[in-house]
Jmol script that loads the backbone (N, CA, C; Angstrom):
load data "model"
ATOM      1  N   UNK A   1     128.004 178.558  18.710  1.00  0.00           N
ATOM      2  CA  UNK A   1     128.044 176.619  19.282  1.00  0.00           C
ATOM      3  C   UNK A   1     126.485 176.824  18.785  1.00  0.00           C
ATOM      4  N   UNK A   2     125.755 175.867  18.600  1.00  0.00           N
ATOM      5  CA  UNK A   2     124.856 175.546  17.024  1.00  0.00           C
ATOM      6  C   UNK A   2     123.706 174.662  18.373  1.00  0.00           C
ATOM      7  N   UNK A   3     122.395 175.485  18.661  1.00  0.00           N
ATOM      8  CA  UNK A   3     122.387 175.316  19.744  1.00  0.00           C
ATOM      9  C   UNK A   3     120.476 173.810  18.838  1.00  0.00           C
ATOM     10  N   UNK A   4     119.921 173.706  18.801  1.00  0.00           N
ATOM     11  CA  UNK A   4     119.131 171.949  18.598  1.00  0.00           C
ATOM     12  C   UNK A   4     118.719 172.128  19.776  1.00  0.00           C
ATOM     13  N   UNK A   5     117.151 171.601  19.576  1.00  0.00           N
ATOM     14  CA  UNK A   5     116.458 171.569  20.562  1.00  0.00           C
ATOM     15  C   UNK A   5     115.745 169.207  19.952  1.00  0.00           C
ATOM     16  N   UNK A   6     115.392 168.884  20.441  1.00  0.00           N
ATOM     17  CA  UNK A   6     115.721 167.102  21.097  1.00  0.00           C
ATOM     18  C   UNK A   6     114.237 166.572  21.930  1.00  0.00           C
ATOM     19  N   UNK A   7     113.932 165.285  21.386  1.00  0.00           N
ATOM     20  CA  UNK A   7     112.598 164.643  22.197  1.00  0.00           C
ATOM     21  C   UNK A   7     113.690 163.923  22.912  1.00  0.00           C
ATOM     22  N   UNK A   8     113.517 162.893  23.352  1.00  0.00           N
ATOM     23  CA  UNK A   8     113.481 161.623  23.693  1.00  0.00           C
ATOM     24  C   UNK A   8     113.575 161.319  22.529  1.00  0.00           C
ATOM     25  N   UNK A   9     114.114 160.015  21.855  1.00  0.00           N
ATOM     26  CA  UNK A   9     114.184 159.424  20.826  1.00  0.00           C
ATOM     27  C   UNK A   9     114.965 159.666  19.570  1.00  0.00           C
ATOM     28  N   UNK A  10     114.871 160.894  19.294  1.00  0.00           N
ATOM     29  CA  UNK A  10     115.846 161.914  18.200  1.00  0.00           C
ATOM     30  C   UNK A  10     117.240 161.977  18.626  1.00  0.00           C
ATOM     31  N   UNK A  11     117.128 162.026  16.378  1.00  0.00           N
ATOM     32  CA  UNK A  11     118.994 161.862  17.025  1.00  0.00           C
ATOM     33  C   UNK A  11     119.877 162.537  16.284  1.00  0.00           C
ATOM     34  N   UNK A  12     120.766 162.805  16.106  1.00  0.00           N
ATOM     35  CA  UNK A  12     121.800 164.202  16.115  1.00  0.00           C
ATOM     36  C   UNK A  12     122.831 163.497  15.297  1.00  0.00           C
ATOM     37  N   UNK A  13     123.417 163.535  14.377  1.00  0.00           N
ATOM     38  CA  UNK A  13     124.416 163.127  13.160  1.00  0.00           C
ATOM     39  C   UNK A  13     125.531 164.874  13.388  1.00  0.00           C
ATOM     40  N   UNK A  14     126.712 163.485  14.100  1.00  0.00           N
ATOM     41  CA  UNK A  14     127.481 164.434  13.775  1.00  0.00           C
ATOM     42  C   UNK A  14     129.152 163.972  12.697  1.00  0.00           C
ATOM     43  N   UNK A  15     129.120 165.166  11.330  1.00  0.00           N
ATOM     44  CA  UNK A  15     129.583 164.343  10.272  1.00  0.00           C
ATOM     45  C   UNK A  15     128.592 163.069   9.609  1.00  0.00           C
ATOM     46  N   UNK A  16     129.620 161.813   9.434  1.00  0.00           N
ATOM     47  CA  UNK A  16     129.371 160.569   8.847  1.00  0.00           C
ATOM     48  C   UNK A  16     129.223 159.663   9.698  1.00  0.00           C
ATOM     49  N   UNK A  17     129.951 160.104  10.897  1.00  0.00           N
ATOM     50  CA  UNK A  17     130.832 159.238  11.926  1.00  0.00           C
ATOM     51  C   UNK A  17     130.004 159.163  13.412  1.00  0.00           C
ATOM     52  N   UNK A  18     129.469 160.067  13.446  1.00  0.00           N
ATOM     53  CA  UNK A  18     129.612 159.917  14.849  1.00  0.00           C
ATOM     54  C   UNK A  18     127.647 160.518  15.068  1.00  0.00           C
ATOM     55  N   UNK A  19     127.150 159.476  15.491  1.00  0.00           N
ATOM     56  CA  UNK A  19     125.573 159.858  16.557  1.00  0.00           C
ATOM     57  C   UNK A  19     125.433 160.083  17.896  1.00  0.00           C
ATOM     58  N   UNK A  20     124.601 161.224  18.027  1.00  0.00           N
ATOM     59  CA  UNK A  20     124.012 161.648  19.784  1.00  0.00           C
ATOM     60  C   UNK A  20     122.605 161.210  20.109  1.00  0.00           C
ATOM     61  N   UNK A  21     123.268 159.817  20.454  1.00  0.00           N
ATOM     62  CA  UNK A  21     120.994 159.556  20.694  1.00  0.00           C
ATOM     63  C   UNK A  21     120.734 160.476  22.177  1.00  0.00           C
ATOM     64  N   UNK A  22     119.645 161.185  22.040  1.00  0.00           N
ATOM     65  CA  UNK A  22     118.779 161.730  23.699  1.00  0.00           C
ATOM     66  C   UNK A  22     117.625 159.884  23.323  1.00  0.00           C
ATOM     67  N   UNK A  23     118.274 160.070  25.056  1.00  0.00           N
ATOM     68  CA  UNK A  23     117.507 158.268  25.389  1.00  0.00           C
ATOM     69  C   UNK A  23     116.681 158.780  26.586  1.00  0.00           C
ATOM     70  N   UNK A  24     117.381 160.001  26.914  1.00  0.00           N
ATOM     71  CA  UNK A  24     116.440 160.280  28.601  1.00  0.00           C
ATOM     72  C   UNK A  24     116.210 161.766  28.898  1.00  0.00           C
ATOM     73  N   UNK A  25     115.255 162.068  29.318  1.00  0.00           N
ATOM     74  CA  UNK A  25     115.338 163.306  30.332  1.00  0.00           C
ATOM     75  C   UNK A  25     114.777 162.798  30.896  1.00  0.00           C
ATOM     76  N   UNK A  26     115.466 162.886  33.256  1.00  0.00           N
ATOM     77  CA  UNK A  26     114.928 163.228  34.526  1.00  0.00           C
ATOM     78  C   UNK A  26     115.225 164.472  35.011  1.00  0.00           C
ATOM     79  N   UNK A  27     114.656 165.203  34.863  1.00  0.00           N
ATOM     80  CA  UNK A  27     114.264 166.533  35.934  1.00  0.00           C
ATOM     81  C   UNK A  27     115.515 167.069  34.887  1.00  0.00           C
ATOM     82  N   UNK A  28     116.456 168.141  35.815  1.00  0.00           N
ATOM     83  CA  UNK A  28     117.385 169.123  35.112  1.00  0.00           C
ATOM     84  C   UNK A  28     118.409 168.264  33.957  1.00  0.00           C
ATOM     85  N   UNK A  29     117.980 167.127  34.072  1.00  0.00           N
ATOM     86  CA  UNK A  29     119.493 165.957  33.961  1.00  0.00           C
ATOM     87  C   UNK A  29     119.218 165.106  31.760  1.00  0.00           C
ATOM     88  N   UNK A  30     119.212 165.748  30.954  1.00  0.00           N
ATOM     89  CA  UNK A  30     119.310 165.088  29.865  1.00  0.00           C
ATOM     90  C   UNK A  30     120.946 163.432  29.567  1.00  0.00           C
ATOM     91  N   UNK A  31     120.047 162.457  29.892  1.00  0.00           N
ATOM     92  CA  UNK A  31     120.727 161.597  28.804  1.00  0.00           C
ATOM     93  C   UNK A  31     120.998 161.780  27.687  1.00  0.00           C
ATOM     94  N   UNK A  32     122.375 161.167  26.917  1.00  0.00           N
ATOM     95  CA  UNK A  32     122.494 161.073  25.884  1.00  0.00           C
ATOM     96  C   UNK A  32     123.354 159.515  25.695  1.00  0.00           C
ATOM     97  N   UNK A  33     124.001 159.478  24.652  1.00  0.00           N
ATOM     98  CA  UNK A  33     123.920 157.979  23.716  1.00  0.00           C
ATOM     99  C   UNK A  33     124.949 158.281  22.636  1.00  0.00           C
ATOM    100  N   UNK A  34     126.308 158.224  22.404  1.00  0.00           N
ATOM    101  CA  UNK A  34     126.831 158.129  21.532  1.00  0.00           C
ATOM    102  C   UNK A  34     127.383 156.972  20.679  1.00  0.00           C
ATOM    103  N   UNK A  35     127.194 157.128  19.865  1.00  0.00           N
ATOM    104  CA  UNK A  35     127.933 155.857  18.572  1.00  0.00           C
ATOM    105  C   UNK A  35     128.475 156.986  17.453  1.00  0.00           C
ATOM    106  N   UNK A  36     129.773 156.440  17.924  1.00  0.00           N
ATOM    107  CA  UNK A  36     131.061 157.030  16.763  1.00  0.00           C
ATOM    108  C   UNK A  36     132.307 156.244  16.954  1.00  0.00           C
ATOM    109  N   UNK A  37     133.434 156.764  16.159  1.00  0.00           N
ATOM    110  CA  UNK A  37     134.700 154.955  16.134  1.00  0.00           C
ATOM    111  C   UNK A  37     135.023 155.606  16.959  1.00  0.00           C
ATOM    112  N   UNK A  38     135.639 153.646  16.940  1.00  0.00           N
ATOM    113  CA  UNK A  38     136.685 154.067  18.498  1.00  0.00           C
ATOM    114  C   UNK A  38     137.546 154.400  18.785  1.00  0.00           C
ATOM    115  N   UNK A  39     138.571 155.383  17.658  1.00  0.00           N
ATOM    116  CA  UNK A  39     139.241 155.912  17.935  1.00  0.00           C
ATOM    117  C   UNK A  39     138.869 157.463  18.072  1.00  0.00           C
ATOM    118  N   UNK A  40     137.392 157.548  17.991  1.00  0.00           N
ATOM    119  CA  UNK A  40     137.588 159.028  18.729  1.00  0.00           C
ATOM    120  C   UNK A  40     136.890 158.775  19.870  1.00  0.00           C
ATOM    121  N   UNK A  41     137.831 159.962  21.217  1.00  0.00           N
ATOM    122  CA  UNK A  41     137.369 159.963  21.841  1.00  0.00           C
ATOM    123  C   UNK A  41     136.288 160.876  22.686  1.00  0.00           C
ATOM    124  N   UNK A  42     135.608 160.197  23.858  1.00  0.00           N
ATOM    125  CA  UNK A  42     134.675 161.053  24.299  1.00  0.00           C
ATOM    126  C   UNK A  42     133.981 160.578  25.682  1.00  0.00           C
ATOM    127  N   UNK A  43     134.520 161.962  26.399  1.00  0.00           N
ATOM    128  CA  UNK A  43     134.778 162.141  27.708  1.00  0.00           C
ATOM    129  C   UNK A  43     134.198 163.241  27.676  1.00  0.00           C
ATOM    130  N   UNK A  44     133.299 163.681  29.365  1.00  0.00           N
ATOM    131  CA  UNK A  44     132.877 164.590  30.073  1.00  0.00           C
ATOM    132  C   UNK A  44     134.229 165.537  30.072  1.00  0.00           C
ATOM    133  N   UNK A  45     133.326 166.667  29.570  1.00  0.00           N
ATOM    134  CA  UNK A  45     134.635 168.052  30.092  1.00  0.00           C
ATOM    135  C   UNK A  45     135.815 168.397  30.761  1.00  0.00           C
ATOM    136  N   UNK A  46     134.797 167.781  31.961  1.00  0.00           N
ATOM    137  CA  UNK A  46     135.732 168.109  33.669  1.00  0.00           C
ATOM    138  C   UNK A  46     136.763 167.005  33.961  1.00  0.00           C
ATOM    139  N   UNK A  47     136.598 165.812  33.476  1.00  0.00           N
ATOM    140  CA  UNK A  47     137.057 165.135  32.790  1.00  0.00           C
ATOM    141  C   UNK A  47     138.818 164.344  31.524  1.00  0.00           C
ATOM    142  N   UNK A  48     138.294 165.607  30.959  1.00  0.00           N
ATOM    143  CA  UNK A  48     138.717 166.239  29.534  1.00  0.00           C
ATOM    144  C   UNK A  48     139.922 167.357  30.148  1.00  0.00           C
ATOM    145  N   UNK A  49     139.147 168.002  31.023  1.00  0.00           N
ATOM    146  CA  UNK A  49     139.734 169.192  31.652  1.00  0.00           C
ATOM    147  C   UNK A  49     141.484 168.511  32.704  1.00  0.00           C
ATOM    148  N   UNK A  50     140.579 167.944  33.575  1.00  0.00           N
ATOM    149  CA  UNK A  50     141.880 166.744  34.625  1.00  0.00           C
ATOM    150  C   UNK A  50     143.159 166.183  34.149  1.00  0.00           C
ATOM    151  N   UNK A  51     142.754 165.420  32.602  1.00  0.00           N
ATOM    152  CA  UNK A  51     142.975 165.203  32.063  1.00  0.00           C
ATOM    153  C   UNK A  51     144.432 166.244  31.504  1.00  0.00           C
ATOM    154  N   UNK A  52     144.212 166.605  30.844  1.00  0.00           N
ATOM    155  CA  UNK A  52     145.253 167.777  30.329  1.00  0.00           C
ATOM    156  C   UNK A  52     145.823 168.937  31.812  1.00  0.00           C
ATOM    157  N   UNK A  53     145.234 169.093  31.998  1.00  0.00           N
ATOM    158  CA  UNK A  53     146.260 169.634  33.716  1.00  0.00           C
ATOM    159  C   UNK A  53     147.063 168.475  34.132  1.00  0.00           C
ATOM    160  N   UNK A  54     146.438 167.410  33.978  1.00  0.00           N
ATOM    161  CA  UNK A  54     147.753 166.470  34.862  1.00  0.00           C
ATOM    162  C   UNK A  54     148.923 166.475  33.897  1.00  0.00           C
ATOM    163  N   UNK A  55     148.649 166.299  32.476  1.00  0.00           N
ATOM    164  CA  UNK A  55     149.256 166.826  31.284  1.00  0.00           C
ATOM    165  C   UNK A  55     150.820 167.428  32.065  1.00  0.00           C
ATOM    166  N   UNK A  56     149.743 168.863  31.845  1.00  0.00           N
ATOM    167  CA  UNK A  56     150.928 170.222  31.384  1.00  0.00           C
ATOM    168  C   UNK A  56     151.438 170.249  33.243  1.00  0.00           C
ATOM    169  N   UNK A  57     150.635 169.669  33.771  1.00  0.00           N
ATOM    170  CA  UNK A  57     152.291 169.648  35.276  1.00  0.00           C
ATOM    171  C   UNK A  57     153.407 168.228  34.875  1.00  0.00           C
ATOM    172  N   UNK A  58     152.036 167.603  34.513  1.00  0.00           N
ATOM    173  CA  UNK A  58     153.358 166.601  33.295  1.00  0.00           C
ATOM    174  C   UNK A  58     154.833 166.848  33.125  1.00  0.00           C
ATOM    175  N   UNK A  59     154.229 168.129  32.357  1.00  0.00           N
ATOM    176  CA  UNK A  59     155.154 168.545  30.894  1.00  0.00           C
ATOM    177  C   UNK A  59     156.103 169.731  32.183  1.00  0.00           C
ATOM    178  N   UNK A  60     156.211 169.804  32.799  1.00  0.00           N
ATOM    179  CA  UNK A  60     156.367 171.132  34.048  1.00  0.00           C
ATOM    180  C   UNK A  60     157.749 170.251  34.651  1.00  0.00           C
ATOM    181  N   UNK A  61     157.461 169.042  34.759  1.00  0.00           N
ATOM    182  CA  UNK A  61     158.471 168.319  36.238  1.00  0.00           C
ATOM    183  C   UNK A  61     160.134 168.044  35.158  1.00  0.00           C
ATOM    184  N   UNK A  62     160.050 168.522  35.800  1.00  0.00           N
ATOM    185  CA  UNK A  62     161.787 168.488  36.507  1.00  0.00           C
ATOM    186  C   UNK A  62     162.723 167.093  36.126  1.00  0.00           C
ATOM    187  N   UNK A  63     163.416 166.689  35.402  1.00  0.00           N
ATOM    188  CA  UNK A  63     163.932 164.814  35.081  1.00  0.00           C
ATOM    189  C   UNK A  63     165.301 164.561  35.887  1.00  0.00           C
ATOM    190  N   UNK A  64     164.478 164.117  37.024  1.00  0.00           N
ATOM    191  CA  UNK A  64     165.691 163.484  37.430  1.00  0.00           C
ATOM    192  C   UNK A  64     165.734 162.487  37.026  1.00  0.00           C
ATOM    193  N   UNK A  65     167.177 161.754  36.875  1.00  0.00           N
ATOM    194  CA  UNK A  65     167.706 160.825  36.726  1.00  0.00           C
ATOM    195  C   UNK A  65     167.267 159.922  37.627  1.00  0.00           C
ATOM    196  N   UNK A  66     166.348 159.826  38.552  1.00  0.00           N
ATOM    197  CA  UNK A  66     166.683 159.201  39.948  1.00  0.00           C
ATOM    198  C   UNK A  66     164.896 158.902  39.802  1.00  0.00           C
ATOM    199  N   UNK A  67     164.527 160.338  39.194  1.00  0.00           N
ATOM    200  CA  UNK A  67     162.398 159.606  39.455  1.00  0.00           C
ATOM    201  C   UNK A  67     162.444 158.603  38.370  1.00  0.00           C
ATOM    202  N   UNK A  68     163.182 159.081  36.882  1.00  0.00           N
ATOM    203  CA  UNK A  68     162.698 158.485  36.132  1.00  0.00           C
ATOM    204  C   UNK A  68     163.063 157.472  36.054  1.00  0.00           C
ATOM    205  N   UNK A  69     164.240 155.993  36.442  1.00  0.00           N
ATOM    206  CA  UNK A  69     164.538 155.531  36.888  1.00  0.00           C
ATOM    207  C   UNK A  69     163.592 154.361  38.030  1.00  0.00           C
ATOM    208  N   UNK A  70     163.165 155.097  38.794  1.00  0.00           N
ATOM    209  CA  UNK A  70     161.980 154.903  39.154  1.00  0.00           C
ATOM    210  C   UNK A  70     160.467 154.646  39.227  1.00  0.00           C
ATOM    211  N   UNK A  71     160.335 155.670  37.964  1.00  0.00           N
ATOM    212  CA  UNK A  71     159.316 155.280  37.621  1.00  0.00           C
ATOM    213  C   UNK A  71     159.108 154.266  36.240  1.00  0.00           C
ATOM    214  N   UNK A  72     159.955 153.992  36.105  1.00  0.00           N
ATOM    215  CA  UNK A  72     160.349 152.742  34.818  1.00  0.00           C
ATOM    216  C   UNK A  72     160.557 151.008  36.308  1.00  0.00           C
ATOM    217  N   UNK A  73     161.277 151.162  36.542  1.00  0.00           N
ATOM    218  CA  UNK A  73     160.650 150.439  37.926  1.00  0.00           C
ATOM    219  C   UNK A  73     162.104 149.694  37.922  1.00  0.00           C
ATOM    220  N   UNK A  74     163.650 150.524  38.496  1.00  0.00           N
ATOM    221  CA  UNK A  74     164.829 150.506  37.926  1.00  0.00           C
ATOM    222  C   UNK A  74     165.449 150.779  38.971  1.00  0.00           C
ATOM    223  N   UNK A  75     167.283 150.787  39.828  1.00  0.00           N
ATOM    224  CA  UNK A  75     167.567 151.276  40.831  1.00  0.00           C
ATOM    225  C   UNK A  75     168.653 151.336  40.076  1.00  0.00           C
ATOM    226  N   UNK A  76     168.574 152.437  40.668  1.00  0.00           N
ATOM    227  CA  UNK A  76     170.639 153.419  39.478  1.00  0.00           C
ATOM    228  C   UNK A  76     171.833 152.230  39.587  1.00  0.00           C
ATOM    229  N   UNK A  77     171.728 151.464  40.085  1.00  0.00           N
ATOM    230  CA  UNK A  77     173.165 151.257  40.077  1.00  0.00           C
ATOM    231  C   UNK A  77     172.652 150.276  38.248  1.00  0.00           C
ATOM    232  N   UNK A  78     171.194 149.949  38.284  1.00  0.00           N
ATOM    233  CA  UNK A  78     170.793 149.021  36.495  1.00  0.00           C
ATOM    234  C   UNK A  78     171.238 149.548  35.577  1.00  0.00           C
ATOM    235  N   UNK A  79     171.103 151.380  35.684  1.00  0.00           N
ATOM    236  CA  UNK A  79     171.708 151.517  34.265  1.00  0.00           C
ATOM    237  C   UNK A  79     172.653 151.546  33.709  1.00  0.00           C
TER     238      UNK A  79
END
end "model"
wireframe off; spacefill off
backbone 0.3
color backbone group
């Protein structure tokens, strides 16, 4: 892990296309701004972990044909 000290208004660069701007320090909270290409996903770690867990659970579910048809908005007779 790289640890850096930065002041408000300073910028950290990651590679050629990502910038992290130190916007403010409010008590124990650091406010950051990110500039990155659209294809780069930036999210809080708790959101990332929730999505990852949801995807793992979805992969473990049985492929019940009736459930799949329901998700597709079809009735069993429409197949």
